[in-house]
C-alpha positions as CSV (number, residue, x, y, z in Angstrom):
1,X,100.3,82.0,42.5
2,X,100.1,82.7,38.8
3,X,103.2,83.1,36.9
4,X,103.2,86.9,36.8
5,X,102.4,87.4,40.4
6,X,105.3,88.2,42.7
7,X,105.3,88.1,46.6
8,X,104.8,90.8,48.9
9,X,107.3,93.4,48.4
10,X,109.3,93.8,52.0
11,X,111.5,96.6,50.8
12,X,109.0,99.4,51.0
13,X,107.2,99.3,54.1
14,X,106.2,102.2,55.8
15,X,104.4,103.7,59.0
16,X,101.6,105.9,58.1
17,X,99.2,107.8,60.5
18,X,95.7,106.9,60.2
19,X,92.9,109.5,60.7
20,X,92.6,108.1,64.4
21,X,96.0,108.9,65.0
22,X,97.3,105.1,65.3
23,X,100.2,104.1,63.2
24,X,99.7,100.8,60.8
25,X,102.4,99.1,59.0
26,X,101.7,99.5,55.1
27,X,103.3,96.7,52.9
28,X,103.4,97.1,49.2
29,X,102.5,94.3,47.0
30,X,103.9,94.0,43.4
31,X,102.8,92.0,40.1
32,X,104.4,91.6,36.9
33,X,102.0,91.8,34.0
34,X,103.0,90.5,30.6
35,X,100.7,92.2,28.3
36,X,98.3,95.6,28.0
37,X,95.6,93.2,28.5
38,X,97.0,91.5,31.8
39,X,97.3,95.1,33.0
40,X,93.7,95.8,32.4
41,X,92.8,92.6,34.0
42,X,94.4,93.7,37.2
43,X,92.7,97.1,36.7
44,X,89.5,95.2,36.4
45,X,90.0,93.2,39.5
46,X,90.4,96.4,41.5
47,X,87.2,97.9,40.1
48,X,85.4,95.2,41.3
49,X,86.5,95.5,44.9
50,X,85.9,99.2,45.0
51,X,82.7,100.3,47.0
52,X,82.4,104.1,46.9
53,X,84.7,107.1,47.9
54,X,88.1,105.6,47.1
55,X,90.9,107.5,45.9
56,X,93.3,105.6,43.5
57,X,96.7,107.3,43.1
58,X,98.4,106.2,39.5
59,X,101.9,107.0,39.4
60,X,104.3,106.4,36.4
61,X,106.0,107.4,33.3
62,X,104.4,108.8,30.2
63,X,103.1,105.6,28.4
64,X,103.9,103.3,31.1
65,X,100.0,102.0,31.0
66,X,98.2,104.3,33.5
67,X,95.3,104.8,31.0
68,X,95.4,101.0,30.3
69,X,95.0,100.3,33.8
70,X,91.9,102.8,34.4
71,X,90.2,101.1,31.5
72,X,90.2,97.8,33.3
73,X,89.3,99.6,36.6
74,X,86.2,101.1,34.4
75,X,85.2,97.6,33.5
76,X,85.3,96.4,37.1
77,X,83.0,99.3,37.7
78,X,80.4,98.2,35.1
79,X,81.2,101.4,33.0
80,X,79.2,100.7,29.7
81,X,81.4,99.3,26.8
82,X,80.2,102.4,24.8
83,X,82.1,104.7,27.0
84,X,85.3,105.9,25.4
85,X,88.0,105.9,28.1
86,X,90.8,108.0,27.4
87,X,93.3,110.0,29.2
88,X,91.9,113.4,30.4
89,X,95.4,115.1,29.7
90,X,93.4,118.2,28.1
91,X,90.1,117.9,29.7
92,X,91.8,117.2,33.0
93,X,88.8,115.3,34.4
94,X,86.5,112.7,32.7
95,X,83.4,111.3,34.2
96,X,82.1,108.0,33.4
97,X,78.9,106.1,34.9
98,X,78.9,102.5,36.1
99,X,77.8,100.8,39.5
100,X,79.6,104.0,40.7
101,X,80.6,107.3,39.5
102,X,84.1,107.3,38.2
103,X,86.2,110.3,38.1
104,X,89.4,110.1,35.8
105,X,91.4,112.9,36.6
106,X,94.8,113.8,34.9
107,X,97.2,116.4,36.9
108,X,100.0,116.3,34.3
109,X,99.2,119.6,32.8
110,X,98.1,121.4,36.0
111,X,100.2,124.1,36.9
112,X,100.2,125.6,40.4
113,X,97.8,125.5,43.3
114,X,95.5,128.2,42.0
115,X,94.7,126.0,38.9
116,X,94.1,122.9,41.1
117,X,91.8,124.7,43.2
118,X,89.8,125.9,40.1
119,X,89.3,122.4,39.4
120,X,87.4,121.9,42.8
121,X,89.0,118.6,43.1
122,X,87.5,118.0,46.7
123,X,84.2,117.8,45.3
124,X,85.3,114.7,43.5
125,X,87.9,113.3,45.9
126,X,85.3,113.2,48.7
127,X,82.3,112.1,46.8
128,X,80.5,108.9,46.6
129,X,82.3,108.0,43.3
130,X,85.7,106.6,42.7
131,X,88.8,108.9,41.8
132,X,91.4,107.7,39.5
133,X,94.2,110.5,39.6
134,X,97.2,110.1,37.1
135,X,99.9,112.0,37.9
136,X,99.2,112.0,41.6
137,X,102.4,113.1,42.7
138,X,101.4,116.8,41.2
139,X,98.8,116.9,44.3
140,X,99.8,118.7,47.2
141,X,101.2,116.3,49.8
142,X,98.5,117.6,52.5
143,X,95.4,117.2,50.2
144,X,94.7,113.6,50.6
145,X,95.6,111.3,53.9
146,X,94.4,108.0,52.8
147,X,94.4,106.4,49.1
148,X,95.6,103.4,47.3
149,X,99.1,104.2,45.3
150,X,99.2,102.1,42.2
151,X,102.9,102.4,40.6
152,X,103.3,101.2,37.0
153,X,106.8,100.8,36.0
154,X,108.2,99.7,32.5
155,X,109.8,96.4,32.6
156,X,110.2,96.1,28.7
157,X,107.9,96.8,25.6
158,X,105.0,94.8,27.0
159,X,105.5,94.0,30.6
160,X,104.8,96.2,33.5
161,X,105.4,96.0,37.2
162,X,102.3,97.1,39.2
163,X,103.1,97.9,42.6
164,X,100.1,98.6,45.0
165,X,100.8,100.6,48.3
166,X,97.7,101.2,50.8
167,X,97.6,104.3,52.8
168,X,94.8,103.7,55.1
169,X,93.2,100.6,56.4
170,X,90.2,100.3,53.8
171,X,93.2,100.1,51.2
172,X,95.1,97.5,53.0
173,X,91.7,95.5,52.8
174,X,91.5,96.2,49.2
175,X,95.0,94.9,48.4
176,X,94.1,91.7,50.7
177,X,91.1,91.1,48.2
178,X,93.4,91.5,45.1
179,X,95.6,88.9,46.7
180,X,92.8,86.6,47.2
181,X,92.9,83.4,44.9
182,X,89.3,83.6,44.6
183,X,89.2,86.8,42.4
184,X,89.6,85.8,38.8
185,X,91.1,88.0,36.0
Protein backbone atom coordinates (compact mmCIF):
# COMPACT_ATOMS: atom_id res chain seq x y z
CA UNK A 1 0.00 0.00 0.00
CA UNK A 2 1.43 3.39 -0.94
CA UNK A 3 1.77 6.20 1.58
CA UNK A 4 -1.27 8.07 0.33
CA UNK A 5 -3.71 5.14 0.25
CA UNK A 6 -6.04 4.54 3.13
CA UNK A 7 -7.91 1.29 3.85
CA UNK A 8 -11.54 0.83 2.93
CA UNK A 9 -13.80 3.15 4.84
CA UNK A 10 -16.15 1.00 6.89
CA UNK A 11 -18.03 4.02 8.20
CA UNK A 12 -20.03 4.57 5.04
CA UNK A 13 -21.64 1.34 3.97
CA UNK A 14 -25.02 1.46 2.36
CA UNK A 15 -27.50 -0.89 0.86
CA UNK A 16 -28.47 0.06 -2.65
CA UNK A 17 -31.11 -1.55 -4.81
CA UNK A 18 -29.70 -2.91 -8.02
CA UNK A 19 -31.74 -2.80 -11.21
CA UNK A 20 -32.66 -6.47 -10.67
CA UNK A 21 -34.13 -5.66 -7.25
CA UNK A 22 -31.44 -7.41 -5.20
CA UNK A 23 -29.65 -5.55 -2.46
CA UNK A 24 -25.87 -5.28 -2.38
CA UNK A 25 -23.52 -3.88 0.23
CA UNK A 26 -21.76 -0.80 -1.11
CA UNK A 27 -18.50 0.04 0.65
CA UNK A 28 -16.69 3.31 0.12
CA UNK A 29 -12.95 3.41 -0.43
CA UNK A 30 -10.83 6.48 0.33
CA UNK A 31 -7.35 7.62 -0.58
CA UNK A 32 -5.35 10.70 0.32
CA UNK A 33 -3.52 12.59 -2.42
CA UNK A 34 -0.67 14.93 -1.59
CA UNK A 35 -0.68 17.10 -4.72
CA UNK A 36 -2.78 18.02 -7.77
CA UNK A 37 -0.54 15.69 -9.77
CA UNK A 38 -1.51 12.72 -7.57
CA UNK A 39 -5.19 13.70 -7.83
CA UNK A 40 -4.84 13.66 -11.63
CA UNK A 41 -3.01 10.34 -11.43
CA UNK A 42 -5.94 8.71 -9.64
CA UNK A 43 -8.25 10.17 -12.27
CA UNK A 44 -6.06 8.62 -14.97
CA UNK A 45 -6.21 5.24 -13.21
CA UNK A 46 -9.99 5.46 -13.20
CA UNK A 47 -10.09 6.51 -16.86
CA UNK A 48 -8.10 3.44 -17.90
CA UNK A 49 -10.71 1.20 -16.26
CA UNK A 50 -13.76 2.74 -17.95
CA UNK A 51 -15.35 0.75 -20.76
CA UNK A 52 -18.39 2.73 -21.95
CA UNK A 53 -21.61 4.05 -20.56
CA UNK A 54 -20.26 4.87 -17.09
CA UNK A 55 -21.59 7.77 -15.05
CA UNK A 56 -19.09 9.37 -12.67
CA UNK A 57 -20.60 11.67 -10.02
CA UNK A 58 -18.13 14.34 -8.88
CA UNK A 59 -18.91 15.99 -5.56
CA UNK A 60 -16.84 18.59 -3.73
CA UNK A 61 -16.62 22.26 -2.83
CA UNK A 62 -15.62 24.94 -5.31
CA UNK A 63 -11.91 24.55 -6.02
CA UNK A 64 -11.67 21.10 -4.39
CA UNK A 65 -10.13 19.55 -7.51
CA UNK A 66 -13.04 18.12 -9.51
CA UNK A 67 -11.74 19.47 -12.82
CA UNK A 68 -8.18 18.42 -11.92
CA UNK A 69 -9.51 14.89 -11.40
CA UNK A 70 -11.39 15.08 -14.73
CA UNK A 71 -8.12 16.01 -16.49
CA UNK A 72 -6.70 12.76 -15.18
CA UNK A 73 -9.72 10.74 -16.28
CA UNK A 74 -9.43 12.17 -19.80
CA UNK A 75 -5.75 11.15 -19.87
CA UNK A 76 -6.78 7.61 -18.95
CA UNK A 77 -9.39 7.72 -21.72
CA UNK A 78 -6.68 8.79 -24.19
CA UNK A 79 -8.09 12.22 -24.99
CA UNK A 80 -5.39 14.01 -26.99
CA UNK A 81 -2.96 16.32 -25.24
CA UNK A 82 -4.15 19.16 -27.49
CA UNK A 83 -7.60 19.11 -25.84
CA UNK A 84 -8.13 21.96 -23.42
CA UNK A 85 -9.79 20.29 -20.43
CA UNK A 86 -11.59 23.02 -18.51
CA UNK A 87 -14.61 23.28 -16.28
CA UNK A 88 -17.82 23.63 -18.28
CA UNK A 89 -19.26 26.10 -15.74
CA UNK A 90 -20.65 28.36 -18.45
CA UNK A 91 -20.96 25.97 -21.41
CA UNK A 92 -22.51 23.31 -19.10
CA UNK A 93 -21.28 20.41 -21.27
CA UNK A 94 -17.86 19.92 -22.89
CA UNK A 95 -17.30 16.97 -25.20
CA UNK A 96 -13.92 15.33 -25.75
CA UNK A 97 -12.88 12.48 -27.99
CA UNK A 98 -10.56 9.71 -26.84
CA UNK A 99 -10.91 5.95 -27.00
CA UNK A 100 -14.48 6.70 -25.83
CA UNK A 101 -16.56 9.88 -26.09
CA UNK A 102 -16.28 11.93 -22.88
CA UNK A 103 -19.05 14.23 -21.66
CA UNK A 104 -17.86 16.64 -18.97
CA UNK A 105 -21.01 18.10 -17.44
CA UNK A 106 -21.23 20.88 -14.84
CA UNK A 107 -24.58 21.38 -13.09
CA UNK A 108 -23.48 24.19 -10.75
CA UNK A 109 -25.32 26.94 -12.66
CA UNK A 110 -28.34 24.88 -13.69
CA UNK A 111 -31.51 26.28 -12.15
CA UNK A 112 -34.46 23.95 -11.99
CA UNK A 113 -35.75 20.85 -13.67
CA UNK A 114 -36.83 22.69 -16.85
CA UNK A 115 -33.27 23.84 -17.56
CA UNK A 116 -31.99 20.32 -16.84
CA UNK A 117 -34.50 18.85 -19.29
CA UNK A 118 -33.40 21.42 -21.88
CA UNK A 119 -29.88 19.99 -21.72
CA UNK A 120 -31.13 16.57 -22.90
CA UNK A 121 -28.86 14.94 -20.33
CA UNK A 122 -30.31 11.48 -20.92
CA UNK A 123 -28.72 11.49 -24.38
CA UNK A 124 -25.31 11.80 -22.69
CA UNK A 125 -25.95 9.72 -19.57
CA UNK A 126 -27.24 6.68 -21.42
CA UNK A 127 -24.88 6.76 -24.40
CA UNK A 128 -21.75 4.74 -25.16
CA UNK A 129 -19.58 7.52 -23.79
CA UNK A 130 -18.43 8.35 -20.26
CA UNK A 131 -20.30 11.08 -18.35
CA UNK A 132 -18.28 13.02 -15.77
CA UNK A 133 -20.74 15.17 -13.82
CA UNK A 134 -19.57 17.98 -11.54
CA UNK A 135 -22.14 19.06 -8.95
CA UNK A 136 -23.95 15.74 -9.37
CA UNK A 137 -26.02 16.54 -6.29
CA UNK A 138 -27.97 19.06 -8.44
CA UNK A 139 -29.33 16.16 -10.51
CA UNK A 140 -32.76 14.90 -9.36
CA UNK A 141 -32.32 11.79 -7.20
CA UNK A 142 -34.50 9.65 -9.47
CA UNK A 143 -32.53 10.48 -12.64
CA UNK A 144 -29.71 7.94 -12.24
CA UNK A 145 -29.79 4.64 -10.33
CA UNK A 146 -26.25 3.34 -10.89
CA UNK A 147 -23.09 5.45 -10.84
CA UNK A 148 -19.71 5.89 -9.21
CA UNK A 149 -19.56 8.74 -6.72
CA UNK A 150 -16.18 10.44 -6.35
CA UNK A 151 -16.21 12.82 -3.40
CA UNK A 152 -13.25 15.20 -3.25
CA UNK A 153 -12.60 16.91 0.07
CA UNK A 154 -10.00 19.46 1.16
CA UNK A 155 -7.47 18.26 3.70
CA UNK A 156 -5.18 21.28 3.31
CA UNK A 157 -3.85 23.46 0.48
CA UNK A 158 -2.35 20.54 -1.49
CA UNK A 159 -3.87 17.38 -0.05
CA UNK A 160 -7.28 15.97 -0.95
CA UNK A 161 -9.26 13.01 0.28
CA UNK A 162 -10.87 11.10 -2.59
CA UNK A 163 -13.74 8.82 -1.57
CA UNK A 164 -15.08 6.40 -4.16
CA UNK A 165 -18.57 4.99 -3.51
CA UNK A 166 -20.10 2.53 -5.99
CA UNK A 167 -23.82 2.44 -6.68
CA UNK A 168 -24.19 -0.72 -8.73
CA UNK A 169 -22.19 -3.88 -9.38
CA UNK A 170 -20.26 -2.53 -12.39
CA UNK A 171 -18.97 0.29 -10.21
CA UNK A 172 -17.94 -2.11 -7.44
CA UNK A 173 -15.77 -3.85 -10.04
CA UNK A 174 -14.23 -0.53 -11.04
CA UNK A 175 -13.28 0.16 -7.41
CA UNK A 176 -11.78 -3.32 -7.19
CA UNK A 177 -9.69 -2.42 -10.26
CA UNK A 178 -8.57 0.86 -8.67
CA UNK A 179 -7.51 -0.98 -5.54
CA UNK A 180 -5.55 -3.62 -7.46
CA UNK A 181 -1.80 -3.32 -6.98
CA UNK A 182 -1.06 -3.84 -10.66
CA UNK A 183 -2.53 -0.49 -11.71
CA UNK A 184 0.27 2.03 -11.61
CA UNK A 185 -0.24 5.81 -11.47
